[in-house]
Steps between C-alpha positions, in 0.01 A plus 500: 500500500756364256597133474830589668320649801256210536580183692445319169556567133277443198610433145337731242372204296276397789339846508399494133127480445397615847385847608768714665565391856279189496785248521688703762183535711444124483862424594485744791184328627664157529558371854857415403663742257696336218863592437431521126202461269521443127461266207726196472522265206450132580598236250223254424616263228628707208313816605572764760191614688501832687354485851433760765756429772547630852829441680468486878772441761422129510334414167415583141126495419376502140164544325404471134396868498526804724120518501481156664755603762321828572167315512612298801548166322749252641835494321540260208836406642695568817872440524633503855846656500620254764439224242720667235839332517663669200453756227647460152549810290421425137481714190208735545398380845553256783394157622395437860584147616251418770436165671490268205380750239644773284313826451607692189 
């Protein structure tokens, strides 16, 4: 099944380092399928840190690594989409403005 045929899509960078089909099998096993799975860069001070991120209909969940996510650990961060009041497009990315905080 291709990413276009699935209910969700996966970025190729998330698949790197895992045996063929392992990430897709894990995503298919979730009670709620994500709309998209991939790596997103989060700005922490002067550095950008890549995190495994799953976009659902109502939220964005992130983990430090895909292994933590696949291992059943709770997300490092959860951004409820109802709390996002604006999105700023910036060079090379975007900023989510969410209830008193900015997520870059």
